Backbone bond lengths (Angstrom), bond angles and torsions (degrees), N, CA, C in turn:
res aa  C-N    CA-C-N  psi(-1)  N-CA   C-N-CA  omega(-1)  CA-C   N-CA-C  phi
1 N - - - 1.448 - - 1.516 109.92 -
2 T 1.286 115.69 152.68 1.454 121.11 177.79 1.520 108.78 -113.85
3 S 1.312 115.37 130.79 1.455 120.72 176.38 1.522 107.69 -146.24
4 V 1.301 115.10 165.88 1.456 120.61 175.25 1.515 107.08 -109.30
5 D 1.312 115.58 118.11 1.452 121.81 178.71 1.518 108.40 -126.28
6 Y 1.309 115.87 162.79 1.456 121.54 -178.73 1.520 109.88 -130.26
7 V 1.304 115.04 145.11 1.456 121.33 172.98 1.518 106.50 -110.33
8 V 1.328 115.79 115.25 1.456 122.38 -178.88 1.529 106.32 -107.83
9 I 1.344 115.40 104.13 1.458 121.09 -173.13 1.525 109.30 -136.86
10 P 1.316 117.74 139.72 1.465 119.16 176.58 1.542 110.26 -59.71
11 P 1.318 117.11 136.85 1.467 120.52 -176.56 1.531 114.10 -54.00
12 Q 1.317 118.08 -40.16 1.466 119.92 -179.09 1.530 111.46 -67.17
13 E 1.323 117.03 -36.14 1.471 120.72 176.91 1.522 110.33 -67.35
14 L 1.324 116.41 -41.42 1.463 120.37 177.27 1.525 110.52 -60.70
15 L 1.315 117.26 -46.73 1.463 121.49 179.61 1.522 111.11 -62.02
16 R 1.321 117.41 -43.41 1.459 121.18 179.19 1.530 111.05 -59.28
17 R 1.317 115.52 -46.06 1.460 119.89 -179.39 1.528 111.79 -65.74
18 L 1.330 116.34 -45.08 1.459 118.95 -178.60 1.522 111.88 -63.88
19 R 1.314 116.72 -38.66 1.469 119.30 176.01 1.528 111.00 -63.26
20 G 1.306 117.39 -37.03 1.457 120.63 178.28 1.521 112.83 -70.37
21 I 1.316 116.11 -39.55 1.462 120.83 -178.51 1.522 110.94 -71.98
22 H 1.311 116.85 -44.87 1.469 121.62 -170.68 1.516 113.56 -107.71
23 R 1.318 116.87 14.56 1.462 123.42 170.66 1.519 114.71 58.64
24 G 1.299 116.00 75.40 1.451 118.97 169.08 1.508 115.52 112.10
25 R 1.329 112.98 -160.78 1.460 120.82 -174.60 1.515 110.66 -99.06
26 Q 1.320 115.09 141.33 1.452 122.06 176.20 1.515 107.86 -141.20
27 N 1.327 116.04 157.76 1.458 119.76 176.25 1.524 111.59 -85.00
28 I 1.324 115.68 -30.81 1.460 121.34 -179.95 1.521 107.71 -129.00
29 W 1.316 115.90 132.56 1.466 121.57 178.91 1.522 108.46 -109.28
30 Q 1.302 116.46 129.91 1.460 120.98 171.61 1.520 106.73 -104.90
31 V 1.307 115.18 115.42 1.456 121.55 -173.10 1.523 108.26 -118.64
32 Y 1.332 116.06 128.57 1.459 121.44 177.45 1.524 107.71 -115.55
33 L 1.311 116.78 106.20 1.462 121.36 179.44 1.526 109.53 -102.00
34 W 1.300 114.58 129.20 1.463 121.17 176.06 1.519 108.71 -111.64
35 V 1.319 116.15 140.87 1.454 121.54 174.33 1.527 106.93 -116.59
36 T 1.324 115.78 127.39 1.462 120.35 -178.35 1.525 111.00 -88.48
37 K 1.307 115.55 171.99 1.466 120.77 178.25 1.521 112.02 -63.63
38 T 1.333 116.95 -21.96 1.471 120.80 179.28 1.528 111.65 -97.33
39 D 1.334 116.19 20.55 1.469 123.14 177.18 1.522 113.49 59.83
40 R 1.303 116.00 40.28 1.460 121.37 170.02 1.529 105.93 -100.23
41 C 1.317 116.88 144.68 1.462 121.78 -177.24 1.528 108.56 -125.15
42 W 1.328 115.93 124.78 1.467 121.72 -175.69 1.522 111.27 -129.33
43 E 1.317 116.32 143.58 1.463 122.65 170.92 1.532 105.65 -88.10
44 T 1.334 116.98 118.50 1.462 120.70 -169.02 1.520 115.19 -111.35
45 R 1.308 118.22 -1.40 1.469 118.99 -178.13 1.526 110.21 -58.97
46 D 1.322 115.52 133.26 1.470 124.71 177.78 1.523 114.24 71.30
47 L 1.311 118.97 11.97 1.458 120.04 173.96 1.529 109.41 -80.68
48 S 1.304 115.97 152.32 1.464 121.01 177.49 1.529 109.58 -75.20
49 K 1.319 114.98 165.68 1.468 119.67 178.09 1.528 110.04 -60.99
50 S 1.322 117.20 -40.01 1.468 119.72 -179.12 1.528 111.21 -66.08
51 E 1.332 118.18 -35.68 1.463 121.09 176.63 1.526 110.75 -67.49
52 K 1.315 116.63 -38.79 1.466 120.03 177.89 1.524 111.29 -65.72
53 L 1.328 116.78 -35.87 1.463 120.32 175.93 1.529 111.05 -65.67
54 L 1.340 116.67 -36.91 1.464 120.05 175.60 1.526 111.09 -62.26
55 I 1.335 116.57 -38.91 1.466 120.24 176.50 1.519 109.94 -61.55
56 A 1.320 116.45 -46.11 1.465 120.74 -179.18 1.526 111.75 -61.99
57 D 1.335 116.65 -30.83 1.463 121.42 -179.79 1.534 112.76 -92.66
58 D 1.318 117.30 7.12 1.474 122.70 -178.37 1.529 112.52 58.86
59 E 1.321 116.16 37.77 1.459 120.93 -179.73 1.527 112.47 -120.64
60 F 1.305 117.89 3.53 1.461 122.28 -178.30 1.526 109.89 -82.78
61 S 1.324 115.72 146.26 1.464 119.89 177.23 1.525 109.16 -143.39
62 N 1.311 115.58 119.03 1.457 122.64 174.27 1.533 106.06 -162.93
63 P 1.334 117.30 99.42 1.471 120.31 -174.33 1.528 114.12 -55.69
64 N 1.315 118.04 -33.40 1.462 120.00 -178.26 1.526 111.78 -71.17
65 R 1.321 117.41 -28.49 1.468 121.41 179.80 1.525 112.88 -92.59
66 D 1.300 117.72 -6.59 1.464 122.20 -177.36 1.529 110.14 -86.36
67 F 1.324 116.06 109.26 1.458 122.62 -179.51 1.535 111.33 -105.71
68 S 1.330 117.18 14.51 1.463 121.67 -175.95 1.523 112.26 -57.88
69 K 1.300 116.67 -36.97 1.467 121.97 -179.75 1.531 111.95 -57.86
70 Y 1.327 115.88 -28.42 1.465 121.31 -175.62 1.531 113.35 -101.06
71 L 1.325 116.74 0.35 1.457 121.19 -177.29 1.528 109.78 -71.32
72 N 1.313 115.57 118.17 1.472 122.56 -179.69 1.526 111.98 51.42
73 A 1.313 115.85 36.37 1.476 122.56 -179.04 1.526 108.71 -91.69
74 W 1.299 116.20 87.37 1.464 121.75 -171.35 1.521 113.68 -85.63
75 G 1.307 119.50 0.24 1.457 122.33 -177.81 1.522 114.37 -50.64
76 P 1.337 119.33 -50.50 1.471 119.66 -179.69 1.532 112.85 -61.54
77 V 1.307 117.24 -36.43 1.476 120.25 179.33 1.521 110.14 -69.87
78 E 1.321 116.30 -41.49 1.459 119.85 178.11 1.522 111.69 -61.83
79 R 1.330 116.31 -39.16 1.483 119.24 178.12 1.526 111.09 -65.22
80 L 1.319 117.77 -36.72 1.474 120.66 176.90 1.522 110.89 -64.28
81 N 1.320 116.94 -39.16 1.460 121.05 -179.19 1.518 112.84 -68.00
82 K 1.349 116.84 -25.88 1.458 120.62 179.90 1.529 112.04 -81.82
83 A 1.308 116.35 -18.39 1.480 120.01 -176.56 1.511 111.67 -72.96
C-alpha cells in the first residue's frame, strides 16, 4: 500500500540515532524509512534481506532503528502552533 506518513523527531535525537546506526559522522545521511501495515516505522538502510523480511513479518527488534514512536507524532508541532 502507498500512504504518506511523517516522522516528527527532534533533530538531536535523529542525529544520535543515525550516528549509532551508521557508525559515526557523515555530511550526508541517506535514510530509508519503512512503515509497516501495523504502523511500525523502521530505518532499513544496510539491513540484510532476512532482516527486512523480519520487519515485514513484525518480528524485527532493534530499538535504535525503531522510529515508530515518532511516526505521525504531531504533538511537538501542535505545541509550537499554540505558542
